[in-house]
DSSP file (Angstrom, degrees, kcal/mol; ACC not computed):
  #  RESIDUE AA STRUCTURE BP1 BP2  ACC     N-H-->O    O-->H-N    N-H-->O    O-->H-N    TCO  KAPPA ALPHA  PHI   PSI    X-CA   Y-CA   Z-CA
    1    1 A M     >        0   0    0      0, 0.0     4,-1.9     0, 0.0     5,-0.2   0.000 360.0 360.0 360.0 -37.4   68.3  -62.3  197.1
    2    2 A T  H  >  +     0   0    0      1,-0.2     4,-1.9     2,-0.2     0, 0.0   0.889 360.0  54.9 -62.3 -39.6   69.7  -64.4  200.0
    3    3 A R  H  > S+     0   0    0      1,-0.2     4,-1.1     2,-0.2    -1,-0.2   0.884 107.0  51.1 -62.6 -38.5   71.6  -66.6  197.5
    4    4 A T  H  > S+     0   0    0      1,-0.2     4,-1.6     2,-0.2     3,-0.3   0.909 111.0  47.3 -64.7 -43.8   73.2  -63.4  196.0
    5    5 A L  H  X S+     0   0    0     -4,-1.9     4,-1.7     1,-0.2    -1,-0.2   0.812 102.5  65.8 -68.1 -30.3   74.4  -62.2  199.5
    6    6 A T  H  < S+     0   0    0     -4,-1.9    -1,-0.2     1,-0.2    -2,-0.2   0.891 113.7  28.8 -61.6 -41.6   75.7  -65.6  200.4
    7    7 A W  H  X S+     0   0    0     -4,-1.1     4,-1.6    -3,-0.3    -1,-0.2   0.692 113.1  66.5 -91.7 -19.5   78.4  -65.5  197.7
    8    8 A L  H  X S+     0   0    0     -4,-1.6     4,-2.2     2,-0.2    -2,-0.2   0.908  98.2  51.2 -69.6 -42.2   78.9  -61.7  197.7
    9    9 A L  H  X S+     0   0    0     -4,-1.7     4,-2.2     2,-0.2     5,-0.2   0.950 112.1  44.2 -63.9 -51.3   80.3  -61.4  201.2
   10   10 A P  H  > S+     0   0    0      0, 0.0     4,-2.5     0, 0.0    -1,-0.2   0.891 113.1  53.4 -60.8 -36.4   83.0  -64.1  200.8
   11   11 A A  H  X S+     0   0    0     -4,-1.6     4,-2.2     1,-0.2    -2,-0.2   0.896 108.9  49.0 -64.2 -39.4   83.9  -62.6  197.3
   12   12 A A  H  X S+     0   0    0     -4,-2.2     4,-2.2     2,-0.2    -1,-0.2   0.906 111.3  49.3 -66.0 -42.2   84.3  -59.2  198.9
   13   13 A V  H  X S+     0   0    0     -4,-2.2     4,-2.2     2,-0.2    -2,-0.2   0.928 112.0  48.1 -63.6 -45.2   86.5  -60.5  201.7
   14   14 A V  H  X S+     0   0    0     -4,-2.5     4,-2.4     1,-0.2    -2,-0.2   0.904 110.4  52.5 -61.8 -41.7   88.7  -62.4  199.2
   15   15 A S  H  X S+     0   0    0     -4,-2.2     4,-2.2     1,-0.2    -1,-0.2   0.912 109.1  49.2 -61.5 -43.2   89.0  -59.3  197.0
   16   16 A L  H  X S+     0   0    0     -4,-2.2     4,-2.4     1,-0.2    -1,-0.2   0.901 110.8  50.2 -63.4 -40.8   90.1  -57.2  200.0
   17   17 A L  H  X S+     0   0    0     -4,-2.2     4,-2.6     2,-0.2     5,-0.2   0.906 109.6  50.9 -64.1 -41.4   92.7  -59.8  200.9
   18   18 A V  H  X S+     0   0    0     -4,-2.4     4,-2.5     2,-0.2    -2,-0.2   0.920 111.7  47.5 -62.1 -44.3   94.1  -59.9  197.4
   19   19 A V  H  X S+     0   0    0     -4,-2.2     4,-2.4     2,-0.2    -2,-0.2   0.911 112.3  49.8 -63.6 -42.7   94.4  -56.1  197.3
   20   20 A A  H  X S+     0   0    0     -4,-2.4     4,-2.0     2,-0.2    -2,-0.2   0.918 112.8  46.0 -63.4 -44.2   96.1  -56.0  200.7
   21   21 A V  H  X S+     0   0    0     -4,-2.6     4,-2.4     2,-0.2    -2,-0.2   0.908 112.9  50.4 -64.7 -42.2   98.6  -58.7  199.6
   22   22 A A  H  X S+     0   0    0     -4,-2.5     4,-2.0    -5,-0.2    -2,-0.2   0.902 110.4  49.5 -63.7 -41.0   99.3  -56.9  196.3
   23   23 A A  H  X S+     0   0    0     -4,-2.4     4,-2.2     1,-0.2    -1,-0.2   0.893 112.2  48.1 -65.6 -39.3   99.9  -53.6  198.1
   24   24 A T  H  < S+     0   0    0     -4,-2.0    -2,-0.2     1,-0.2    -1,-0.2   0.897 110.7  51.0 -67.2 -40.2  102.3  -55.3  200.5
   25   25 A A  H  < S+     0   0    0     -4,-2.4    -2,-0.2     1,-0.2    -1,-0.2   0.868 110.8  48.6 -66.0 -37.0  104.2  -57.0  197.7
   26   26 A C  H  < S+     0   0    0     -4,-2.0    -2,-0.2    -5,-0.2    -1,-0.2   0.953  86.8 155.6 -68.2 -49.5  104.6  -53.8  195.8
   27   27 A G     <  -     0   0    0     -4,-2.2     2,-0.8    -5,-0.2    -2,-0.1   0.041  60.5 -46.1  55.8-166.0  105.8  -51.9  198.9
   28   28 A D        +     0   0    0     -4,-0.1     3,-0.3     1,-0.1    -1,-0.1  -0.883  61.5 168.4-102.5 103.4  108.0  -48.8  198.6
   29   29 A D    >   +     0   0    0     -2,-0.8     3,-1.3     1,-0.2    -1,-0.1  -0.052  31.6 123.3-110.7  31.0  110.7  -49.7  196.1
   30   30 A D  T 3  S+     0   0    0      1,-0.3    -1,-0.2     2,-0.1    -2,-0.0   0.788  71.4  56.0 -62.2 -29.4  112.2  -46.2  195.5
   31   31 A D  T >  S-     0   0    0     -3,-0.3     3,-0.7     3,-0.2    -1,-0.3   0.077 124.3 -92.8 -99.1  25.4  115.7  -47.4  196.5
   32   32 A G  T <  S-     0   0    0     -3,-1.3    -2,-0.1     1,-0.2    -3,-0.1   0.702  80.2 -56.4  78.2  18.3  116.0  -50.2  194.0
   33   33 A G  T 3  S+     0   0    0      1,-0.2    -1,-0.2    -5,-0.1    -3,-0.1   0.466  97.4 138.7  94.2   1.8  114.8  -52.9  196.3
   34   34 A G    <   -     0   0    0     -3,-0.7    -1,-0.2   112,-0.1    -3,-0.2  -0.166  60.9-121.2 -73.4 173.5  117.3  -52.4  199.1
   35   35 A D        +     0   0    0      2,-0.1    -1,-0.1    -4,-0.0    19,-0.1   0.399  69.6 123.0 -95.7   2.3  116.4  -52.5  202.8
   36   36 A A        -     0   0    0     -5,-0.1    17,-0.2    17,-0.1    -5,-0.1  -0.427  63.6-120.4 -69.3 134.6  117.6  -49.0  203.6
   37   37 A P        -     0   0    0      0, 0.0    17,-3.0     0, 0.0    20,-0.1  -0.354   7.2-133.2 -71.8 155.5  114.9  -46.8  205.1
   38   38 A N  S    S+     0   0    0     15,-0.2    20,-2.8     1,-0.2     2,-0.4   0.674  92.0  34.1 -80.9 -18.6  113.9  -43.5  203.4
   39   39 A E  E     -a   58   0A   0     18,-0.2     2,-0.4     2,-0.0    20,-0.2  -0.996  61.9-172.9-141.5 135.3  114.1  -41.6  206.6
   40   40 A V  E     -a   59   0A   0     18,-2.4    20,-3.3    -2,-0.4     2,-0.5  -0.995   8.9-160.1-126.3 126.9  116.4  -41.9  209.6
   41   41 A Q  E     -a   60   0A   0     -2,-0.4     2,-0.3    18,-0.2    20,-0.2  -0.931  15.3-171.9-110.3 127.5  115.8  -39.8  212.8
   42   42 A L  E     +a   61   0A   0     18,-3.4    20,-2.7    -2,-0.5     2,-0.2  -0.875  11.6 179.0-123.8 150.4  118.7  -39.4  215.1
   43   43 A T    >   -     0   0    0     -2,-0.3     3,-2.4    18,-0.2     4,-0.2  -0.753  54.6 -79.9-132.1-178.2  119.4  -37.9  218.6
   44   44 A K  G >  S+     0   0    0     18,-0.4     3,-1.9     1,-0.3    19,-0.1   0.801 124.1  69.1 -55.6 -30.2  122.4  -37.6  220.9
   45   45 A A  G 3  S+     0   0    0      1,-0.3    -1,-0.3     3,-0.0    -3,-0.0   0.692  92.1  60.1 -63.1 -18.0  121.9  -41.3  221.8
   46   46 A D  G X  S+     0   0    0     -3,-2.4     3,-2.2     2,-0.1    -1,-0.3   0.419  73.9 135.6 -90.8   1.2  123.0  -42.2  218.3
   47   47 A H  T <  S+     0   0    0     -3,-1.9    94,-0.2     1,-0.3     3,-0.1  -0.237  74.1  14.0 -52.1 131.0  126.4  -40.6  218.7
   48   48 A G  T 3  S+     0   0    0     92,-3.8    -1,-0.3     1,-0.3    93,-0.2   0.353 100.9 122.7  86.1  -5.2  129.2  -42.8  217.3
   49   49 A K    <   -     0   0    0     -3,-2.2    93,-2.3    91,-0.3     2,-0.5  -0.333  60.0-125.7 -86.0 168.4  126.8  -45.1  215.4
   50   50 A T  E     -e  142   0B   0     91,-0.2     2,-0.3    -3,-0.1    93,-0.2  -0.968  29.6-172.7-111.3 129.8  126.6  -46.1  211.8
   51   51 A V  E     -e  143   0B   0     91,-2.8    93,-3.0    -2,-0.5     2,-0.4  -0.890  12.8-145.3-123.0 154.6  123.2  -45.5  210.1
   52   52 A T  E     +e  144   0B   0     -2,-0.3     2,-0.3    91,-0.2    93,-0.2  -0.962  18.6 175.2-121.4 136.9  122.0  -46.5  206.6
   53   53 A V  E     -e  145   0B   0     91,-2.6    93,-2.3    -2,-0.4   -15,-0.2  -0.973  32.3-105.8-138.0 151.9  119.5  -44.5  204.5
   54   54 A A    >   -     0   0    0    -17,-3.0     3,-2.4    -2,-0.3    59,-0.2  -0.421  47.6 -89.2 -74.5 150.8  118.2  -44.9  201.0
   55   55 A L  T 3  S+     0   0    0      1,-0.3    59,-0.2   -24,-0.1    -1,-0.1  -0.376 119.9  19.6 -56.5 136.9  119.4  -42.7  198.1
   56   56 A D  T 3  S+     0   0    0     57,-2.7    -1,-0.3     1,-0.2    58,-0.1   0.500 104.2 126.8  71.3   7.1  117.2  -39.6  198.0
   57   57 A G    <   -     0   0    0     -3,-2.4    56,-2.7    56,-0.1     2,-0.4  -0.135  58.8-110.4 -81.9-174.9  116.2  -40.3  201.6
   58   58 A T  E     -aB  39 112A   0    -20,-2.8   -18,-2.4    54,-0.2     2,-0.5  -0.957  15.7-161.4-126.4 137.0  116.3  -38.0  204.6
   59   59 A V  E     -aB  40 111A   0     52,-2.5    52,-3.0    -2,-0.4     2,-0.5  -0.983  13.8-166.2-114.8 121.3  118.5  -38.0  207.7
   60   60 A I  E     -aB  41 110A   0    -20,-3.3   -18,-3.4    -2,-0.5     2,-0.5  -0.940   2.7-167.6-112.2 124.6  117.1  -35.9  210.5
   61   61 A V  E     -aB  42 109A   0     48,-2.8    48,-2.9    -2,-0.5     2,-0.5  -0.958   4.2-175.1-114.2 119.3  119.4  -34.9  213.5
   62   62 A A  E     + B   0 108A   0    -20,-2.7   -18,-0.4    -2,-0.5     2,-0.4  -0.956  10.4 172.7-119.1 114.3  117.6  -33.5  216.5
   63   63 A L  E     - B   0 107A   0     44,-2.5    44,-3.3    -2,-0.5    10,-0.1  -0.944  38.2-101.3-126.9 142.6  119.9  -32.3  219.3
   64   64 A A  E     + B   0 106A   0     -2,-0.4     2,-0.3    42,-0.2    42,-0.3  -0.332  50.1 171.7 -59.9 137.6  119.3  -30.4  222.6
   65   65 A S  E     - B   0 105A   0     40,-2.0    40,-3.3     7,-0.0     7,-0.1  -0.996  30.6-164.6-151.7 149.1  120.2  -26.7  222.2
   66   66 A N    > > -     0   0    0     -2,-0.3     3,-2.0    38,-0.2     5,-0.8  -0.728   7.6-179.7-136.5  86.3  119.9  -23.5  224.2
   67   67 A P  G > 5S+     0   0    0      0, 0.0     3,-1.7     0, 0.0    -1,-0.1   0.701  75.3  74.8 -63.1 -18.9  120.5  -20.5  221.9
   68   68 A S  G 3 5S+     0   0    0      1,-0.3    36,-0.0    35,-0.2    35,-0.0   0.691  94.7  53.5 -67.4 -14.6  120.0  -18.1  224.8
   69   69 A T  G < 5S-     0   0    0     -3,-2.0    -1,-0.3     2,-0.2     3,-0.1   0.473 121.1-109.0 -93.3  -4.1  123.4  -19.1  226.1
   70   70 A G  T < 5S+     0   0    0     -3,-1.7    58,-0.6     1,-0.3     2,-0.3   0.337  80.3 124.8  92.5  -7.0  125.1  -18.4  222.7
   71   71 A Y  E   < +F  127   0B   0     -5,-0.8    -1,-0.3    56,-0.2     2,-0.3  -0.616  28.5 159.9 -88.1 146.0  125.6  -22.0  221.9
   72   72 A S  E     -F  126   0B   0     54,-1.9    54,-2.0    -2,-0.3     2,-0.3  -0.977  38.4-104.1-155.4 161.4  124.3  -23.7  218.8
   73   73 A W  E     +F  125   0B   0     -2,-0.3     2,-0.3    52,-0.2    52,-0.2  -0.639  38.5 174.4 -87.8 145.9  125.0  -26.8  216.7
   74   74 A A  E     -F  124   0B   0     50,-1.6    50,-2.4    -2,-0.3     2,-0.4  -0.993  37.7-107.9-148.0 149.7  126.9  -26.6  213.5
   75   75 A V  E     -F  123   0B   0     -2,-0.3    48,-0.3    48,-0.2     2,-0.2  -0.672  42.6-140.5 -74.0 126.8  128.3  -29.1  210.9
   76   76 A V        -     0   0    0     46,-2.4    46,-0.4    -2,-0.4    -1,-0.0  -0.621  60.4  -8.3 -94.6 154.3  132.1  -29.0  211.4
   77   77 A A  S    S-     0   0    0     -2,-0.2     2,-0.3     2,-0.0    -2,-0.0  -0.355 119.8 -26.2  59.1-140.4  134.6  -29.2  208.5
   78   78 A T  S    S-     0   0    0      1,-0.1    44,-0.3    -2,-0.0    -2,-0.1  -0.693  74.1 -98.9-101.6 157.6  132.8  -29.9  205.3
   79   79 A E        -     0   0    0     -2,-0.3    42,-0.1     1,-0.1    -1,-0.1  -0.378  51.6 -89.6 -67.8 151.0  129.6  -31.7  204.8
   80   80 A P    >   -     0   0    0      0, 0.0     3,-1.3     0, 0.0    -1,-0.1  -0.308  33.4-121.8 -59.3 147.4  129.8  -35.4  203.9
   81   81 A A  T 3  S+     0   0    0      1,-0.3    -2,-0.1    37,-0.1    33,-0.0   0.734 110.8  51.5 -64.6 -22.8  129.9  -35.9  200.1
   82   82 A N  T 3  S+     0   0    0     61,-0.1    32,-1.7    32,-0.1    33,-1.1   0.468 106.4  60.1 -97.2  -0.1  126.8  -38.1  200.3
   83   83 A L  E <   -C  113   0A   0     -3,-1.3     2,-0.4    30,-0.2    30,-0.2  -0.931  58.4-165.8-125.9 150.6  124.6  -35.7  202.3
   84   84 A E  E     -C  112   0A   0     28,-1.8    28,-3.0    -2,-0.3     2,-0.2  -0.996  31.3-113.3-135.4 130.3  123.4  -32.2  201.6
   85   85 A L  E     -C  111   0A   0     -2,-0.4     2,-1.0    26,-0.2    26,-0.3  -0.447  28.0-145.6 -62.1 126.4  121.8  -29.9  204.2
   86   86 A D        -     0   0    0     24,-3.5    24,-0.2    -2,-0.2    -1,-0.1  -0.784  60.0 -41.6-100.2  92.4  118.2  -29.4  203.2
   87   87 A G  S    S-     0   0    0     -2,-1.0    23,-0.1    22,-0.1     3,-0.1  -0.282  96.8 -39.6  81.4-172.6  117.3  -25.9  204.2
   88   88 A E        -     0   0    0      1,-0.1    22,-0.1    21,-0.1    20,-0.0  -0.570  66.7 -98.8 -86.6 151.3  118.4  -24.1  207.4
   89   89 A P        -     0   0    0      0, 0.0     2,-0.4     0, 0.0    20,-0.2  -0.365  41.2-141.9 -62.3 150.4  118.4  -25.8  210.8
   90   90 A T  E     -D  108   0A   0     18,-2.3    18,-3.4    -3,-0.1     2,-0.5  -0.901   2.0-138.4-118.1 148.9  115.3  -25.1  212.9
   91   91 A Y  E     -D  107   0A   0     -2,-0.4    16,-0.2    16,-0.2     0, 0.0  -0.914  13.1-163.3-105.4 127.6  115.0  -24.5  216.6
   92   92 A V  E     -D  106   0A   0     14,-3.6    14,-2.6    -2,-0.5     3,-0.1  -0.946  17.1-137.3-111.3 115.0  112.0  -26.1  218.3
   93   93 A P        -     0   0    0      0, 0.0    12,-0.1     0, 0.0    11,-0.1  -0.153  41.6 -71.4 -65.4 166.4  111.3  -24.6  221.8
   94   94 A P        -     0   0    0      0, 0.0     2,-2.6     0, 0.0    11,-0.1  -0.169  56.8 -96.2 -57.1 155.5  110.5  -26.9  224.7
   95   95 A G  S    S+     0   0    0     -3,-0.1     2,-0.3     4,-0.1    10,-0.0  -0.107  82.0 126.6 -70.9  43.5  107.0  -28.5  224.5
   96   96 A S        -     0   0    0     -2,-2.6     4,-0.0     1,-0.1     0, 0.0  -0.751  63.7-137.5-101.1 149.1  105.4  -25.9  226.7
   97   97 A T  S    S+     0   0    0     -2,-0.3    -1,-0.1     1,-0.2    -2,-0.0   0.773 102.1  47.0 -73.1 -24.6  102.3  -24.0  225.8
   98   98 A T  S    S-     0   0    0     -3,-0.0    -1,-0.2     2,-0.0    -2,-0.0  -0.965  97.8-122.8-116.6 114.5  104.0  -20.9  227.2
   99   99 A P        -     0   0    0      0, 0.0     2,-0.6     0, 0.0    -2,-0.1  -0.269  20.9-141.5 -57.4 137.7  107.6  -20.4  226.0
  100  100 A V    >   -     0   0    0      4,-0.1     3,-1.9    -6,-0.1     2,-0.1  -0.905  17.6-123.3-105.4 119.1  110.0  -20.2  228.9
  101  101 A V  T 3  S+     0   0    0     -2,-0.6     3,-0.1     1,-0.3     0, 0.0  -0.382  95.0  12.4 -62.2 130.5  112.8  -17.7  228.4
  102  102 A G  T 3  S+     0   0    0      1,-0.3    -1,-0.3    -2,-0.1     2,-0.2   0.362  93.0 134.3  86.5  -5.4  116.2  -19.4  228.7
  103  103 A A    <   -     0   0    0     -3,-1.9    -1,-0.3     1,-0.1   -35,-0.2  -0.534  58.5-113.0 -79.7 144.5  114.9  -23.0  228.5
  104  104 A A        +     0   0    0     -2,-0.2   -38,-0.2   -38,-0.1     2,-0.1  -0.444  39.9 169.6 -74.4 148.1  116.6  -25.4  226.3
  105  105 A G  E     -B   65   0A   0    -40,-3.3   -40,-2.0   -12,-0.1     2,-0.4  -0.280  36.0 -75.4-128.7-142.6  114.8  -26.8  223.2
  106  106 A T  E     -BD  64  92A   0    -14,-2.6   -14,-3.6   -42,-0.3     2,-0.5  -0.995  23.8-149.1-134.3 134.5  115.9  -28.8  220.2
  107  107 A E  E     -BD  63  91A   0    -44,-3.3   -44,-2.5    -2,-0.4     2,-0.5  -0.898  20.4-157.8-101.1 129.0  117.9  -27.9  217.1
  108  108 A V  E     -BD  62  90A   0    -18,-3.4   -18,-2.3    -2,-0.5     2,-0.4  -0.928  10.3-172.3-118.1 125.1  116.9  -29.9  214.1
  109  109 A F  E     -B   61   0A   0    -48,-2.9   -48,-2.8    -2,-0.5     2,-0.5  -0.939   7.3-159.7-112.2 134.4  119.0  -30.5  211.0
  110  110 A T  E     -B   60   0A   0     -2,-0.4   -24,-3.5   -24,-0.2     2,-0.4  -0.970   9.5-172.4-117.6 125.4  117.6  -32.2  207.9
  111  111 A F  E     -BC  59  85A   0    -52,-3.0   -52,-2.5    -2,-0.5     2,-0.4  -0.901  15.2-141.7-116.8 144.7  119.9  -33.7  205.3
  112  112 A K  E     -BC  58  84A   0    -28,-3.0   -28,-1.8    -2,-0.4     2,-0.8  -0.895  19.7-127.5-103.9 133.6  119.1  -35.2  201.9
  113  113 A A  E     + C   0  83A   0    -56,-2.7   -57,-2.7    -2,-0.4   -30,-0.2  -0.726  39.5 164.5 -81.6 108.9  121.0  -38.3  200.8
  114  114 A I        +     0   0    0    -32,-1.7     2,-0.3    -2,-0.8   -31,-0.2   0.565  55.9  27.5-106.5 -11.8  122.3  -37.3  197.4
  115  115 A K  S    S-     0   0    0    -33,-1.1    -1,-0.2     2,-0.1    30,-0.1  -0.991  78.2-110.8-154.3 139.5  125.0  -39.9  196.6
  116  116 A T  S    S+     0   0    0     -2,-0.3     2,-0.2    30,-0.1    30,-0.2  -0.354  71.0  71.5 -69.7 153.5  125.7  -43.5  197.4
  117  117 A G  E    S- G   0 145B   0     28,-2.2    28,-3.2   -35,-0.1     2,-0.4  -0.777  75.7 -78.5 132.3-176.5  128.6  -44.2  199.7
  118  118 A S  E     + G   0 144B   0     -2,-0.2     2,-0.3    26,-0.2    26,-0.2  -0.972  47.4 147.3-127.4 136.7  129.7  -43.9  203.3
  119  119 A S  E     - G   0 143B   0     24,-1.8    24,-3.2    -2,-0.4     2,-0.3  -0.980  41.9 -98.4-158.9 167.0  131.1  -40.8  205.1
  120  120 A K  E     - G   0 142B   0     -2,-0.3     2,-0.6    22,-0.2    22,-0.2  -0.700  19.6-154.3 -94.0 141.9  131.1  -39.2  208.6
  121  121 A L  E     - G   0 141B   0     20,-3.1    20,-2.0    -2,-0.3     2,-0.4  -0.974  18.7-173.0-111.4 116.7  128.8  -36.4  209.7
  122  122 A S  E     + G   0 140B   0     -2,-0.6   -46,-2.4   -46,-0.4     2,-0.3  -0.936   5.3 177.7-116.5 133.3  130.5  -34.4  212.5
  123  123 A M  E     -FG  75 139B   0     16,-3.1    16,-2.4    -2,-0.4     2,-0.4  -0.942  10.5-157.3-132.1 153.4  128.8  -31.7  214.4
  124  124 A A  E     -FG  74 138B   0    -50,-2.4   -50,-1.6    -2,-0.3     2,-0.7  -0.987  13.4-143.2-134.4 143.2  129.8  -29.4  217.3
  125  125 A Y  E     +FG  73 137B   0     12,-2.6    11,-2.3    -2,-0.4    12,-1.1  -0.905  52.2 125.5-104.6 106.3  127.9  -27.5  219.9
  126  126 A A  E     -F   72   0B   0    -54,-2.0   -54,-1.9    -2,-0.7     2,-0.6  -0.910  65.9 -89.8-151.6 172.8  129.8  -24.3  220.5
  127  127 A R  E >   -F   71   0B   0     -2,-0.3     3,-1.7   -56,-0.2   -56,-0.2  -0.857  30.6-146.9 -92.4 122.4  129.6  -20.5  220.5
  128  128 A S  T 3  S+     0   0    0     -2,-0.6    -1,-0.1   -58,-0.6   -57,-0.1   0.761  96.2  56.5 -63.3 -24.9  130.4  -19.2  217.1
  129  129 A F  T 3  S+     0   0    0    -59,-0.2     2,-0.8     1,-0.1    -1,-0.3   0.523  89.5  83.7 -86.8  -5.6  132.0  -16.1  218.5
  130  130 A E    X   -     0   0    0     -3,-1.7     3,-0.5     3,-0.1     2,-0.3  -0.863  64.7-168.0-100.7 108.0  134.5  -18.0  220.6
  131  131 A T  T 3   +     0   0    0     -2,-0.8     3,-0.1     1,-0.2    -2,-0.0  -0.714  67.6  18.9 -95.4 146.9  137.5  -19.0  218.4
  132  132 A G  T 3  S+     0   0    0     -2,-0.3     2,-0.4     1,-0.2    -1,-0.2   0.613  93.8 121.7  75.2  12.4  140.1  -21.5  219.6
  133  133 A V    <   -     0   0    0     -3,-0.5    -1,-0.2    -6,-0.1     3,-0.1  -0.907  67.3-114.9-110.1 134.9  137.8  -22.9  222.3
  134  134 A A        -     0   0    0     -2,-0.4    -1,-0.0     1,-0.1    -3,-0.0  -0.340  41.1 -99.2 -63.5 145.4  136.9  -26.6  222.3
  135  135 A P        -     0   0    0      0, 0.0    -9,-0.2     0, 0.0    -1,-0.1  -0.280  20.0-128.1 -64.0 152.6  133.2  -27.3  221.6
  136  136 A E  S    S-     0   0    0    -11,-2.3     2,-0.3     1,-0.2   -10,-0.2   0.879  90.2  -0.5 -65.8 -39.4  130.9  -28.0  224.6
  137  137 A E  E     - G   0 125B   0    -12,-1.1   -12,-2.6     2,-0.0     2,-0.3  -0.954  65.7-151.9-145.0 161.5  129.7  -31.2  222.9
  138  138 A T  E     - G   0 124B   0     -2,-0.3     2,-0.4   -14,-0.2   -14,-0.2  -0.944   1.8-162.9-133.1 159.4  130.2  -33.1  219.7
  139  139 A F  E     + G   0 123B   0    -16,-2.4   -16,-3.1    -2,-0.3     2,-0.4  -0.982  14.4 172.1-142.3 128.2  128.1  -35.4  217.7
  140  140 A E  E     + G   0 122B   0     -2,-0.4   -92,-3.8   -18,-0.2     2,-0.3  -0.997   2.9 165.6-142.8 135.1  129.4  -37.8  215.0
  141  141 A I  E     - G   0 121B   0    -20,-2.0   -20,-3.1    -2,-0.4     2,-0.5  -0.958  32.7-125.3-138.8 158.5  127.8  -40.6  213.0
  142  142 A T  E     -eG  50 120B   0    -93,-2.3   -91,-2.8    -2,-0.3     2,-0.5  -0.934  27.0-156.9-103.1 129.8  128.8  -42.6  209.9
  143  143 A V  E     -eG  51 119B   0    -24,-3.2   -24,-1.8    -2,-0.5     2,-0.5  -0.933   6.6-165.3-113.5 123.1  126.1  -42.4  207.2
  144  144 A K  E     -eG  52 118B   0    -93,-3.0   -91,-2.6    -2,-0.5     2,-0.6  -0.930   6.4-161.0-104.3 123.8  125.8  -45.1  204.5
  145  145 A V  E      eG  53 117B   0    -28,-3.2   -28,-2.2    -2,-0.5   -91,-0.2  -0.924 360.0 360.0-106.8 124.3  123.7  -44.2  201.6
  146  146 A E              0   0    0    -93,-2.3   -92,-0.2    -2,-0.6    -1,-0.1   0.366 360.0 360.0-115.6 360.0  122.5  -47.1  199.5
């Protein structure tokens, strides 16, 4: 029995290593082998940057927002041809166990990468009922879908 255990343990370790290497080699190849990530998460700090996402991937934009003031984020002009808004934007209140009235939270937009190419995503933080008034803030990125 000792002789059986002597070769069984090294064989098990080698088998695990082979499986681990094979899994790493296979990887996530949904985007045709490119290096573009399947999900990109962005905040105000990413304003003005260029980001790359895989085709059928997701771009998540999370920006500070306080709807109690009447302000909210919106995509300005038309949506980029290579992105499609995936559902409605959601508002996430501040990370408190007890919601605080009037406290700012985060507005989250989720976009699906539907077509390869590059285009700008422009957003504005404004009051929808105020026409002809410049937005309080803007957010713009260039999105490359590969």
